[in-house]
Structure formats: structure tokens, C-alpha cells
DSSP file (Angstrom, degrees, kcal/mol; ACC not computed):
  #  RESIDUE AA STRUCTURE BP1 BP2  ACC     N-H-->O    O-->H-N    N-H-->O    O-->H-N    TCO  KAPPA ALPHA  PHI   PSI    X-CA   Y-CA   Z-CA
    1    1 A M     >        0   0    0      0, 0.0     4,-1.9     0, 0.0     5,-0.2   0.000 360.0 360.0 360.0 -45.0  -43.8  -26.7   51.1
    2    2 A Q  H  >  +     0   0    0      1,-0.2     4,-2.3     2,-0.2     5,-0.2   0.879 360.0  56.7 -62.7 -37.8  -42.5  -23.2   52.0
    3    3 A I  H  > S+     0   0    0      1,-0.2     4,-1.9     2,-0.2    -1,-0.2   0.902 105.3  51.1 -60.6 -40.4  -39.2  -23.9   50.4
    4    4 A K  H  > S+     0   0    0      2,-0.2     4,-2.5     1,-0.2    -1,-0.2   0.929 110.4  48.8 -59.1 -48.3  -40.8  -24.7   47.1
    5    5 A H  H  X S+     0   0    0     -4,-1.9     4,-2.7     1,-0.2    -1,-0.2   0.888 110.2  51.7 -62.7 -38.9  -42.8  -21.5   47.1
    6    6 A G  H  X S+     0   0    0     -4,-2.3     4,-1.9     2,-0.2    -1,-0.2   0.886 110.9  47.1 -64.1 -38.7  -39.6  -19.5   48.0
    7    7 A R  H  X S+     0   0    0     -4,-1.9     4,-2.8     2,-0.2    -2,-0.2   0.890 111.9  51.5 -69.3 -42.2  -37.7  -21.1   45.0
    8    8 A I  H  X S+     0   0    0     -4,-2.5     4,-2.9     2,-0.2     5,-0.3   0.934 109.5  49.5 -64.8 -44.9  -40.7  -20.4   42.7
    9    9 A R  H  X S+     0   0    0     -4,-2.7     4,-2.9     2,-0.2    -1,-0.2   0.927 112.0  48.4 -59.4 -43.9  -40.7  -16.7   43.8
   10   10 A I  H  X S+     0   0    0     -4,-1.9     4,-2.5     2,-0.2    -2,-0.2   0.940 112.9  47.4 -63.5 -45.1  -37.0  -16.5   43.2
   11   11 A L  H  X S+     0   0    0     -4,-2.8     4,-2.5     2,-0.2    -2,-0.2   0.903 113.3  48.6 -58.6 -45.1  -37.3  -18.1   39.7
   12   12 A L  H  X S+     0   0    0     -4,-2.9     4,-2.7     2,-0.2    -1,-0.2   0.898 110.6  50.9 -63.3 -42.0  -40.2  -15.8   38.8
   13   13 A G  H  X S+     0   0    0     -4,-2.9     4,-2.3    -5,-0.3    -2,-0.2   0.925 112.0  46.8 -64.8 -41.8  -38.3  -12.8   40.0
   14   14 A L  H  X S+     0   0    0     -4,-2.5     4,-2.5     2,-0.2    -2,-0.2   0.911 111.5  51.1 -63.3 -42.6  -35.3  -13.7   37.9
   15   15 A L  H  X S+     0   0    0     -4,-2.5     4,-2.4     2,-0.2    -2,-0.2   0.930 111.0  48.9 -58.5 -47.8  -37.5  -14.4   34.9
   16   16 A F  H  X S+     0   0    0     -4,-2.7     4,-2.8     1,-0.2    -2,-0.2   0.910 109.9  52.1 -57.5 -44.9  -39.1  -11.0   35.3
   17   17 A C  H  X S+     0   0    0     -4,-2.3     4,-2.1     1,-0.2    -2,-0.2   0.938 110.6  47.3 -55.8 -50.7  -35.7   -9.4   35.6
   18   18 A F  H  < S+     0   0    0     -4,-2.5     4,-0.3     1,-0.2    -1,-0.2   0.886 113.2  47.8 -62.8 -38.9  -34.5  -11.0   32.4
   19   19 A M  H >< S+     0   0    0     -4,-2.4     3,-1.2     1,-0.2    -1,-0.2   0.923 112.6  49.1 -67.7 -42.1  -37.7  -10.1   30.5
   20   20 A A  H 3< S+     0   0    0     -4,-2.8    -2,-0.2     1,-0.2    -1,-0.2   0.811 110.5  51.0 -67.7 -30.6  -37.5   -6.5   31.8
   21   21 A C  T 3< S+     0   0    0     -4,-2.1    -1,-0.2    -5,-0.2    -2,-0.2   0.443  79.1 133.0 -87.0   0.4  -33.8   -6.2   30.8
   22   22 A K    <   -     0   0    0     -3,-1.2     2,-0.7    -4,-0.3    -3,-0.1  -0.268  49.7-144.0 -58.6 130.6  -34.3   -7.4   27.3
   23   23 A D        -     0   0    0      1,-0.1    -1,-0.1     2,-0.1    -2,-0.1  -0.856  14.2-171.9 -98.3 118.9  -32.6   -5.2   24.8
   24   24 A D        +     0   0    0     -2,-0.7     2,-0.2   131,-0.1    -1,-0.1   0.108  33.6 140.5 -99.4  23.2  -34.6   -4.9   21.6
   25   25 A A        -     0   0    0      1,-0.2   129,-0.3   129,-0.2     3,-0.2  -0.468  43.7-156.4 -64.6 132.5  -32.0   -3.1   19.6
   26   26 A L  S    S+     0   0    0    127,-2.2     2,-0.3     1,-0.3    23,-0.2   0.773  85.6   9.8 -75.4 -28.2  -31.7   -4.1   16.0
   27   27 A L  E     +A  153   0A   0    126,-1.4   126,-2.5    21,-0.1    -1,-0.3  -0.974  57.3 163.2-149.9 135.7  -28.2   -2.8   16.0
   28   28 A D  E     +A  152   0A   0     -2,-0.3     2,-0.3   124,-0.2   124,-0.2  -0.663  29.7 145.7-152.3  93.0  -25.9   -1.6   18.7
   29   29 A E  E     -A  151   0A   0    122,-2.2   122,-2.2    -2,-0.2     2,-0.4  -0.977  27.1-166.9-136.9 142.1  -22.3   -1.5   17.5
   30   30 A S  E     -A  150   0A   0     -2,-0.3   120,-0.3   120,-0.3    33,-0.1  -0.967   7.5-156.2-126.0 145.0  -19.2    0.6   18.0
   31   31 A L  E     -A  149   0A   0    118,-3.0   118,-2.1    -2,-0.4     2,-0.0  -0.979  22.7-116.8-122.7 137.5  -16.0    0.6   16.1
   32   32 A P  E     -A  148   0A   0      0, 0.0     2,-0.6     0, 0.0   116,-0.3  -0.312  14.5-131.3 -74.3 153.3  -12.7    1.8   17.4
   33   33 A I    >   -     0   0    0    114,-3.0     3,-2.2   113,-0.1     5,-0.1  -0.923  34.8-112.8-102.1 114.4  -10.7    4.7   16.2
   34   34 A A  G >  S-     0   0    0     -2,-0.6     3,-2.1     1,-0.3   112,-0.1  -0.157  92.5 -11.9 -51.4 127.1   -7.0    3.6   15.6
   35   35 A N  G 3  S-     0   0    0      1,-0.3    -1,-0.3   110,-0.0   110,-0.3   0.703 115.2 -80.3  55.4  20.9   -4.6    5.4   18.1
   36   36 A Q  G <  S+     0   0    0     -3,-2.2   109,-1.8   111,-0.2   110,-1.0   0.826 104.7 121.0  50.6  36.7   -7.5    7.7   19.0
   37   37 A K  E <   -E  144   0B   0     -3,-2.1     2,-0.8   107,-0.2   107,-0.2  -0.933  52.7-154.3-129.1 105.7   -6.8    9.7   15.9
   38   38 A W  E     -E  143   0B   0    105,-2.7   105,-2.5    -2,-0.4     2,-0.2  -0.718  11.0-157.4 -89.8 108.9   -9.8    9.9   13.6
   39   39 A E    >   -     0   0    0     -2,-0.8     3,-1.2   103,-0.2    97,-0.3  -0.546  25.1-120.2 -85.4 152.8   -8.7   10.5   10.0
   40   40 A Y  T 3  S+     0   0    0      1,-0.3    -1,-0.1    -2,-0.2    96,-0.1   0.864 112.7  57.5 -55.0 -37.9  -11.1   12.1    7.4
   41   41 A T  T 3  S+     0   0    0     94,-0.1     2,-0.7     1,-0.0    -1,-0.3   0.687  86.9  85.8 -77.2 -14.9  -10.7    8.9    5.3
   42   42 A Y    <   +     0   0    0     -3,-1.2    94,-0.5     1,-0.0    -1,-0.0  -0.779  51.8 172.5 -89.6 115.9  -11.9    6.5    8.0
   43   43 A K        -     0   0    0     -2,-0.7    92,-0.2    92,-0.1    -3,-0.1  -0.821  26.4-140.9-124.0  90.7  -15.7    6.3    7.9
   44   44 A P        -     0   0    0      0, 0.0    90,-2.2     0, 0.0     2,-0.3  -0.237  21.3-152.4 -50.4 133.8  -16.9    3.6   10.2
   45   45 A A  E     -F  133   0C   0     88,-0.2     2,-0.4    86,-0.0    88,-0.2  -0.884  14.0-171.7-118.4 144.9  -19.8    1.7    8.6
   46   46 A F  E     -F  132   0C   0     86,-2.8    86,-3.2    -2,-0.3     2,-0.5  -0.996   9.0-153.0-136.4 133.1  -22.7   -0.1   10.2
   47   47 A T  E     -F  131   0C   0     -2,-0.4     2,-0.4    84,-0.2    84,-0.2  -0.921  11.3-175.6-111.5 133.0  -25.4   -2.3    8.5
   48   48 A V  E     -F  130   0C   0     82,-2.6    82,-2.6    -2,-0.5     2,-0.6  -0.996  18.5-140.0-126.9 133.4  -28.8   -2.8    9.8
   49   49 A R  E     -F  129   0C   0     -2,-0.4     2,-0.6   -23,-0.2    80,-0.2  -0.813  15.1-163.4 -93.0 119.9  -31.4   -5.1    8.4
   50   50 A I  E     +F  128   0C   0     78,-2.9    78,-2.7    -2,-0.6     3,-0.1  -0.908  21.1 161.3-106.2 121.3  -35.0   -3.7    8.4
   51   51 A S        +     0   0    0     -2,-0.6     2,-0.5     1,-0.2    -1,-0.1   0.548  66.9  53.4-114.3 -13.5  -37.7   -6.2    7.9
   52   52 A D    >   +     0   0    0      1,-0.1     3,-0.6    74,-0.1    -1,-0.2  -0.888  52.2 172.4-127.1 102.1  -40.7   -4.3    9.2
   53   53 A I  T 3  S+     0   0    0     -2,-0.5    -1,-0.1     1,-0.2    -3,-0.0   0.460  71.4  76.7 -88.4  -0.6  -41.2   -0.8    7.7
   54   54 A S  T 3  S+     0   0    0      2,-0.1    -1,-0.2    69,-0.1    -2,-0.0   0.757  86.4  75.1 -78.8 -22.9  -44.6   -0.3    9.4
   55   55 A K  S <  S-     0   0    0     -3,-0.6    69,-0.4    69,-0.0     2,-0.2  -0.610  79.3-129.7 -87.3 144.0  -42.7    0.5   12.7
   56   56 A P        -     0   0    0      0, 0.0   100,-2.5     0, 0.0     2,-0.3  -0.586  26.3-156.1 -84.3 160.3  -40.9    3.7   13.5
   57   57 A Y  E     -CB 122 155A   0     65,-2.3    65,-3.6    98,-0.3     2,-0.4  -0.950  13.3-133.1-135.4 152.9  -37.3    3.5   14.8
   58   58 A N  E     - B   0 154A   0     96,-3.2    96,-2.1    -2,-0.3     2,-0.5  -0.902  18.9-157.5-103.8 136.1  -34.9    5.6   16.8
   59   59 A L  E     -CB 119 153A   0     60,-2.4    59,-2.4    -2,-0.4    60,-1.4  -0.968  12.1-173.2-117.8 129.5  -31.3    6.1   15.6
   60   60 A Y  E     -CB 117 152A   0     92,-2.7    92,-2.1    -2,-0.5     2,-0.4  -0.948  15.9-150.1-125.5 140.6  -28.6    7.0   18.0
   61   61 A L  E     -CB 116 151A   0     55,-2.7    55,-2.5    -2,-0.4     2,-0.4  -0.862  17.1-167.2-100.0 143.4  -25.0    7.9   17.6
   62   62 A H  E     +CB 115 150A   0     88,-2.0    88,-3.0    -2,-0.4     2,-0.4  -0.997   7.1 178.7-133.3 146.4  -22.6    7.1   20.4
   63   63 A L  E     -CB 114 149A   0     51,-2.5    51,-2.6    -2,-0.4     2,-0.4  -0.993  15.8-156.5-143.6 142.0  -19.1    8.3   20.8
   64   64 A R  E     +CB 113 148A   0     84,-2.4    83,-2.3    -2,-0.4    84,-1.3  -0.986  21.8 168.6-121.1 136.5  -16.4    7.8   23.4
   65   65 A H  E     -CB 112 146A   0     47,-2.2    47,-2.8    -2,-0.4    81,-0.2  -0.939  32.3-108.7-140.4 159.5  -13.6   10.4   23.8
   66   66 A T  E >   -C  111   0A   0     79,-2.3     3,-1.6    -2,-0.3    45,-0.2  -0.409  33.2-108.6 -84.3 166.3  -10.9   11.1   26.3
   67   67 A A  T 3  S+     0   0    0     43,-1.5    44,-0.1     1,-0.3    -1,-0.1   0.624 116.3  68.7 -68.3 -11.7  -10.9   14.0   28.8
   68   68 A A  T 3   +     0   0    0     42,-0.2    -1,-0.3    77,-0.1     2,-0.2   0.453  65.8 122.8 -85.9  -0.9   -8.1   15.5   26.6
   69   69 A Y    <   -     0   0    0     -3,-1.6    76,-0.1    76,-0.2    -4,-0.0  -0.460  55.6-150.4 -62.0 130.5  -10.4   16.1   23.7
   70   70 A K        +     0   0    0     74,-0.2     2,-0.3    -2,-0.2    -1,-0.1   0.310  64.4  69.4 -98.9  10.5  -10.0   19.8   23.1
   71   71 A Y        -     0   0    0      2,-0.1     3,-0.0     1,-0.1    -2,-0.0  -0.844  68.1-138.5-122.4 163.1  -13.4   20.8   21.7
   72   72 A S  S    S+     0   0    0     -2,-0.3    24,-3.0    24,-0.1    25,-1.7   0.454  87.8  24.2 -95.2  -2.6  -16.9   21.0   23.3
   73   73 A N  E     -G   95   0C   0     22,-0.3     2,-0.3    23,-0.2    22,-0.2  -0.889  64.6-140.9-148.3 177.5  -18.6   19.5   20.3
   74   74 A L  E     -G   94   0C   0     20,-1.3    20,-3.3    -2,-0.3     2,-0.4  -0.943  12.2-144.7-151.0 127.0  -18.0   17.3   17.3
   75   75 A Y  E     +G   93   0C   0     -2,-0.3    62,-3.2    18,-0.2     2,-0.3  -0.796  26.3 178.8 -94.7 133.0  -19.4   17.8   13.7
   76   76 A L  E     -GH  92 136C   0     16,-3.0    16,-3.4    -2,-0.4     2,-0.5  -0.932  24.6-144.1-132.8 150.4  -20.2   14.5   12.0
   77   77 A V  E     -GH  91 135C   0     58,-2.4    58,-2.5    -2,-0.3     2,-0.7  -0.985  15.7-157.9-114.6 120.3  -21.7   13.6    8.5
   78   78 A V  E     -GH  90 134C   0     12,-2.8    12,-1.8    -2,-0.5     2,-0.4  -0.879   7.2-162.4 -98.1 117.0  -23.9   10.5    8.6
   79   79 A H  E     -GH  89 133C   0     54,-3.0    54,-2.3    -2,-0.7     2,-0.4  -0.806   2.9-163.4 -99.0 139.9  -24.3    8.8    5.2
   80   80 A Q  E     -GH  88 132C   0      8,-2.9     8,-2.1    -2,-0.4     2,-0.5  -0.990   5.7-163.5-125.2 129.3  -27.1    6.4    4.6
   81   81 A Q  E     -GH  87 131C   0     50,-2.8    50,-2.0    -2,-0.4     6,-0.2  -0.959  15.8-145.6-112.4 122.9  -27.3    4.0    1.8
   82   82 A Y    >   -     0   0    0      4,-3.0     3,-2.1    -2,-0.5    48,-0.1  -0.309  29.0-104.1 -78.8 163.9  -30.7    2.5    1.1
   83   83 A P  T 3  S+     0   0    0      0, 0.0    46,-0.1     0, 0.0    -1,-0.1   0.783 122.4  56.4 -55.0 -28.4  -31.3   -1.1   -0.1
   84   84 A N  T 3  S-     0   0    0      2,-0.1     3,-0.1    44,-0.0    44,-0.0   0.385 122.7-104.9 -85.8   2.2  -32.0    0.3   -3.6
   85   85 A G  S <  S+     0   0    0     -3,-2.1     2,-0.0     1,-0.3    -1,-0.0   0.272  74.6 139.4  94.5 -11.0  -28.5    2.0   -3.7
   86   86 A R        -     0   0    0     -5,-0.1    -4,-3.0     1,-0.0     2,-0.4  -0.364  37.9-152.5 -66.1 146.1  -29.8    5.5   -3.1
   87   87 A K  E     +G   81   0C   0     -6,-0.2     2,-0.3    -3,-0.1    -6,-0.2  -0.943  17.5 175.8-127.6 144.6  -27.6    7.6   -0.8
   88   88 A T  E     -G   80   0C   0     -8,-2.1    -8,-2.9    -2,-0.4     2,-0.3  -0.944   9.2-159.9-136.6 162.1  -28.3   10.5    1.5
   89   89 A S  E     -G   79   0C   0     -2,-0.3     2,-0.3   -10,-0.2   -10,-0.2  -0.998   4.7-172.1-144.0 146.1  -26.2   12.5    4.0
   90   90 A I  E     -G   78   0C   0    -12,-1.8   -12,-2.8    -2,-0.3     2,-0.4  -0.986  20.8-132.9-135.1 147.5  -26.9   14.8    7.0
   91   91 A R  E     -G   77   0C   0     -2,-0.3     2,-0.4   -14,-0.2   -14,-0.2  -0.827  26.6-171.6 -96.2 136.2  -24.6   16.9    9.0
   92   92 A I  E     -G   76   0C   0    -16,-3.4   -16,-3.0    -2,-0.4     2,-0.6  -0.985  18.5-145.8-134.2 138.2  -25.0   16.6   12.8
   93   93 A E  E     -G   75   0C   0     -2,-0.4     2,-0.8   -18,-0.2   -18,-0.2  -0.930  14.3-159.0-100.8 122.1  -23.4   18.5   15.7
   94   94 A L  E     -G   74   0C   0    -20,-3.3   -20,-1.3    -2,-0.6     2,-0.4  -0.870  10.2-145.6-101.5 106.2  -22.8   16.3   18.6
   95   95 A K  E     +G   73   0C   0     -2,-0.8   -22,-0.3   -22,-0.2     3,-0.1  -0.592  24.4 171.3 -72.7 123.0  -22.5   18.5   21.8
   96   96 A L        +     0   0    0    -24,-3.0     8,-3.0    -2,-0.4     2,-0.3   0.614  56.6  30.2-109.0 -16.8  -20.0   17.0   24.2
   97   97 A A  B    S-I  103   0D   0    -25,-1.7     6,-0.2     6,-0.3    -1,-0.2  -0.987  73.1-113.3-144.9 151.9  -19.6   19.6   26.9
   98   98 A E    >   -     0   0    0      4,-3.5     3,-2.4    -2,-0.3    -2,-0.0  -0.317  45.5 -99.4 -73.1 167.6  -21.5   22.4   28.7
   99   99 A T  T 3  S+     0   0    0      1,-0.3    -1,-0.1     2,-0.1   -27,-0.0   0.762 124.9  57.5 -64.9 -20.6  -20.3   26.0   28.2
  100  100 A D  T 3  S-     0   0    0      2,-0.1    -1,-0.3     1,-0.0    -2,-0.0   0.377 123.3-103.0 -89.3   8.7  -18.5   25.8   31.5
  101  101 A G  S <  S+     0   0    0     -3,-2.4     2,-0.2     1,-0.3    -2,-0.1   0.296  73.4 140.2  96.2 -11.1  -16.4   22.8   30.3
  102  102 A R        -     0   0    0     -5,-0.1    -4,-3.5     1,-0.1    -1,-0.3  -0.511  54.5-118.5 -72.4 136.5  -18.1   20.0   32.1
  103  103 A W  B     -I   97   0D   0     -6,-0.2    -6,-0.3    -2,-0.2     2,-0.2  -0.456  20.8-137.2 -72.6 143.6  -18.4   16.9   29.9
  104  104 A L        +     0   0    0     -8,-3.0     2,-0.2    -2,-0.1    -1,-0.1  -0.530  66.4  31.8 -88.0 162.7  -21.8   15.6   29.0
  105  105 A G  S    S-     0   0    0     -2,-0.2     2,-0.4     7,-0.1     9,-0.2  -0.492 105.5 -34.2  90.0-158.1  -22.6   11.9   29.0
  106  106 A K  E     -D  113   0A   0      7,-2.6     7,-3.4    -2,-0.2     2,-0.4  -0.850  53.7-153.8-106.6 137.8  -21.1    9.3   31.3
  107  107 A G  E     +D  112   0A   0     -2,-0.4     2,-0.3     5,-0.2     5,-0.2  -0.863  15.9 173.9-109.7 143.2  -17.5    9.4   32.6
  108  108 A S  E >   -D  111   0A   0      3,-3.0     3,-2.0    -2,-0.4     2,-0.4  -0.830  67.7 -50.1-147.1 107.9  -15.3    6.5   33.6
  109  109 A G  T 3  S-     0   0    0     -2,-0.3    -2,-0.0     1,-0.3     0, 0.0  -0.546 123.6 -18.2  64.6-118.3  -11.8    7.3   34.4
  110  110 A N  T 3  S+     0   0    0     -2,-0.4   -43,-1.5    -3,-0.1     2,-0.3   0.444 121.4  88.6 -97.9  -2.9  -10.4    9.3   31.5
  111  111 A L  E <   -CD  66 108A   0     -3,-2.0    -3,-3.0   -45,-0.2     2,-0.4  -0.755  54.9-164.1-101.2 146.3  -13.1    8.3   29.0
  112  112 A Y  E     -CD  65 107A   0    -47,-2.8   -47,-2.2    -2,-0.3     2,-0.4  -0.988   4.8-157.1-126.2 137.8  -16.5    9.9   28.4
  113  113 A S  E     -CD  64 106A   0     -7,-3.4    -7,-2.6    -2,-0.4     2,-0.4  -0.931  10.3-178.2-117.3 135.4  -19.4    8.4   26.6
  114  114 A R  E     -C   63   0A   0    -51,-2.6   -51,-2.5    -2,-0.4     2,-0.4  -0.997   4.7-172.4-135.9 131.7  -22.1   10.3   24.9
  115  115 A Q  E     -C   62   0A   0     -2,-0.4     2,-0.4   -53,-0.2   -53,-0.2  -0.992   8.0-180.0-126.5 127.2  -25.2    8.9   23.1
  116  116 A V  E     -C   61   0A   0    -55,-2.5   -55,-2.7    -2,-0.4     2,-0.5  -0.991  27.8-128.7-132.1 132.8  -27.6   11.2   21.2
  117  117 A C  E     +C   60   0A   0     -2,-0.4   -57,-0.3   -57,-0.2     3,-0.2  -0.663  27.1 174.0 -77.9 123.2  -30.7   10.3   19.2
  118  118 A F  E    S+     0   0A   0    -59,-2.4     2,-0.3    -2,-0.5   -58,-0.2   0.551  72.3  35.1-105.4  -9.9  -30.4   11.9   15.7
  119  119 A A  E    S-C   59   0A   0    -60,-1.4   -60,-2.4     3,-0.1     2,-0.5  -0.897  71.1-168.0-143.1 110.0  -33.6   10.4   14.2
  120  120 A N  E    S-     0   0A   0     -2,-0.3   -62,-0.2     1,-0.2   -63,-0.0  -0.847  74.6  -4.2-104.0 131.9  -36.6   10.0   16.4
  121  121 A A  E    S+     0   0A   0     -2,-0.5     2,-0.3     1,-0.2    -1,-0.2   0.925  88.5 178.8  52.2  47.5  -39.6    7.9   15.1
  122  122 A Y  E     -C   57   0A   0    -65,-3.6   -65,-2.3    -3,-0.4     2,-0.6  -0.640  20.3-147.3 -80.6 134.1  -37.9    7.4   11.8
  123  123 A H        -     0   0    0     -2,-0.3   -70,-0.1   -67,-0.2   -69,-0.1  -0.920   7.8-143.2-105.2 114.8  -39.7    5.3    9.2
  124  124 A F        -     0   0    0     -2,-0.6   -69,-0.0   -69,-0.4     3,-0.0  -0.612  10.3-145.3 -72.6 133.5  -37.4    3.4    6.9
  125  125 A P  S    S+     0   0    0      0, 0.0     2,-0.3     0, 0.0    -1,-0.1   0.749  73.3  30.5 -77.1 -24.0  -39.0    3.4    3.4
  126  126 A D  S    S-     0   0    0      2,-0.1     2,-0.2   -74,-0.1   -76,-0.1  -0.953  78.1-113.3-136.4 152.4  -38.0   -0.1    2.2
  127  127 A E  S    S+     0   0    0     -2,-0.3     2,-0.3   -76,-0.1   -76,-0.2  -0.568  73.2  61.0 -76.9 150.7  -37.3   -3.4    3.7
  128  128 A G  E    S-F   50   0C   0    -78,-2.7   -78,-2.9    -2,-0.2     2,-0.4  -0.838  89.0 -24.7 133.1-165.9  -33.6   -4.6    3.4
  129  129 A N  E     -F   49   0C   0     -2,-0.3     2,-0.4   -80,-0.2   -80,-0.2  -0.687  48.3-167.0 -90.3 130.4  -30.1   -3.7    4.4
  130  130 A Y  E     -F   48   0C   0    -82,-2.6   -82,-2.6    -2,-0.4     2,-0.6  -0.950   6.7-154.3-111.8 133.6  -29.3   -0.1    5.3
  131  131 A V  E     -FH  47  81C   0    -50,-2.0   -50,-2.8    -2,-0.4     2,-0.4  -0.947   8.9-171.4-115.6 125.3  -25.7    1.0    5.6
  132  132 A F  E     -FH  46  80C   0    -86,-3.2   -86,-2.8    -2,-0.6     2,-0.4  -0.930   2.7-174.2-108.7 132.0  -24.8    4.0    7.7
  133  133 A S  E     -FH  45  79C   0    -54,-2.3   -54,-3.0    -2,-0.4     2,-0.5  -0.982  12.9-145.0-128.4 147.8  -21.3    5.4    7.7
  134  134 A V  E     - H   0  78C   0    -90,-2.2     2,-0.5    -2,-0.4   -56,-0.2  -0.927  11.9-169.0-119.9 125.6  -20.0    8.2   10.0
  135  135 A E  E     - H   0  77C   0    -58,-2.5   -58,-2.4    -2,-0.5     2,-0.2  -0.928  24.1-125.4-116.6 129.4  -17.5   10.7    8.9
  136  136 A Q  E     - H   0  76C   0    -94,-0.5   -60,-0.2    -2,-0.5   -94,-0.0  -0.561  23.8-171.3 -71.9 136.9  -15.7   13.2   11.2
  137  137 A N        +     0   0    0    -62,-3.2   -61,-0.2    -2,-0.2     2,-0.1  -0.139  37.8 121.5-127.7  37.5  -16.4   16.7    9.8
  138  138 A M  S    S-     0   0    0      2,-0.3     5,-0.0   -63,-0.2   -64,-0.0  -0.406  71.6-115.9 -91.0 171.9  -14.0   18.9   12.0
  139  139 A R  S    S+     0   0    0     -2,-0.1     2,-0.4     3,-0.0    -1,-0.1   0.716  92.8  86.9 -80.6 -20.3  -11.3   21.1   10.7
  140  140 A E  S    S-     0   0    0      4,-0.0    -2,-0.3  -101,-0.0     3,-0.1  -0.656  71.5-142.8 -84.0 129.7   -8.7   19.1   12.5
  141  141 A N  S    S+     0   0    0     -2,-0.4     2,-0.1     1,-0.3  -102,-0.1  -0.948  88.9  24.2-140.8 119.9   -7.3   16.0   10.7
  142  142 A P  S    S-     0   0    0      0, 0.0     2,-0.7     0, 0.0    -1,-0.3   0.582  91.8-141.4 -74.3 159.1   -6.7   13.7   12.3
  143  143 A L  E >   -E   38   0B   0   -105,-2.5  -105,-2.7    -2,-0.1     3,-0.5  -0.810  24.2-139.8 -90.8 112.0   -9.1   14.5   15.1
  144  144 A A  E 3   +E   37   0B   0     -2,-0.7  -107,-0.2  -107,-0.2   -74,-0.2  -0.339  68.2  25.0 -79.4 152.3   -7.3   13.5   18.4
  145  145 A E  T 3  S+     0   0    0   -109,-1.8   -79,-2.3  -110,-0.3     2,-0.6   0.654  73.9 134.9  74.8  24.0   -8.7   11.8   21.5
  146  146 A I  E <   - B   0  65A   0   -110,-1.0   -81,-0.3    -3,-0.5    -1,-0.2  -0.920  31.2-173.4-102.3 123.4  -11.7    9.9   20.0
  147  147 A Q  E     -     0   0A   0    -83,-2.3  -114,-3.0    -2,-0.6     2,-0.3   0.940  58.2 -30.1 -80.5 -57.2  -11.9    6.4   21.3
  148  148 A D  E     -AB  32  64A   0    -84,-1.3   -84,-2.4  -116,-0.3     2,-0.3  -0.984  48.2-142.0-160.1 165.2  -14.7    4.9   19.2
  149  149 A V  E     +AB  31  63A   0   -118,-2.1  -118,-3.0    -2,-0.3     2,-0.3  -0.982  23.5 178.4-136.3 147.0  -18.0    5.7   17.4
  150  150 A G  E     -AB  30  62A   0    -88,-3.0   -88,-2.0    -2,-0.3     2,-0.3  -0.886  22.8-136.7-145.6 174.4  -21.2    3.7   17.2
  151  151 A L  E     -AB  29  61A   0   -122,-2.2  -122,-2.2    -2,-0.3     2,-0.4  -0.984  13.7-169.4-134.6 141.0  -24.7    3.4   15.9
  152  152 A R  E     -AB  28  60A   0    -92,-2.1   -92,-2.7    -2,-0.3     2,-0.4  -1.000   1.3-172.0-129.9 129.6  -27.8    2.1   17.8
  153  153 A V  E     +AB  27  59A   0   -126,-2.5  -127,-2.2    -2,-0.4  -126,-1.4  -0.995  14.1 167.2-124.4 125.1  -31.1    1.4   16.1
  154  154 A T  E     - B   0  58A   0    -96,-2.1   -96,-3.2    -2,-0.4  -129,-0.2  -0.948  42.6 -96.4-133.9 152.0  -34.2    0.6   18.3
  155  155 A P  E     - B   0  57A   0      0, 0.0     2,-0.4     0, 0.0   -98,-0.3  -0.471  47.6-111.8 -61.0 138.6  -37.9    0.3   17.7
  156  156 A H        -     0   0    0   -100,-2.5   -36,-0.0   -34,-0.2     0, 0.0  -0.643  28.7-168.3 -76.1 129.3  -39.6    3.6   18.7
  157  157 A T        -     0   0    0     -2,-0.4    -1,-0.1    -3,-0.0  -100,-0.0   0.463  42.7-108.2 -99.5  -3.9  -41.7    3.0   21.8
  158  158 A G              0   0    0      0, 0.0    -2,-0.1     0, 0.0     0, 0.0   0.460 360.0 360.0  90.2   1.4  -43.6    6.3   21.8
  159  159 A H              0   0    0      0, 0.0    -3,-0.0     0, 0.0     0, 0.0   0.421 360.0 360.0 -96.6 360.0  -41.9    7.7   24.8
């Protein structure tokens, strides 16, 4: 009898873990930058399908760069194409390092990963597919030591 209760507790614990670890992202995708050299002409694009416009969403940019990246920031232009074809663009500064040179984000070996929310509690106006493309907007072309760039879209939870 005790063995059964022990197994049930383990199964319930595992089930709780899986439920707590559920990722509710509508999109979480990264695309590589060829040879770690980001050309102006390469604009990684991400498509997200929005079916519930009553909910707010958080939009995050994520970027991985090497320790040899020579700037403390990165300017990007995020282009958004709506389901009706309308287009908008915003310029974003992604801070990558402290003023003393310490990298922000998470590091692993020679790579550093940084994720930043650029739209908090954003309401999409229409249902359908939205296409986001990300353009590097620095003075250097190609921009060296960028590994990949990505977009994450999650429901806003109020926190």
C-alpha cells in the first residue's frame, strides 16, 4: 500500500513539474547570422499568428554575440507587417554591456545571450499573421561577432 502512495506522489510531482514548466510562447525562434557577420541586407523574419486580440502580449528580442563584439550596444530596426499589409518600423537600442565593459545577459563560454522586452502588454489590432523582420542599424557593415537574432511573443501575464 505504501509503495502505491509513493508512486502516486512521484507521478503527481512530475505532472506538477510539467505543468509549471509549460511554455506558453506563441513564437520563440532564432535565426543564425552567417559567419557571425550581419549584413545590412539580411533581415531575419519571423511570423506569428494572432488569434485572440482581446489579450495583451509581450514581445522580446533576443540576441547572441561573442565576447569579441566591439560595442556595448546594438541599434536595430524592427519592421512589423500587419495582416492587412500595413507596415510600421521602430528603432531600438539593445544595451549589451555595462559602462565598465561587463556583458549583460547570460554567458556561456565565448557567447553571450541577451533578451529584452521591446513591447510590454502590446495589443495586436487584428487577427491573422504578423511578420516581424529585424535589421541591424549600426554604422558597421557587416557587423561582426553576432551569432543569431530572435523574436519571442508571449501572452502578457500582468507581472
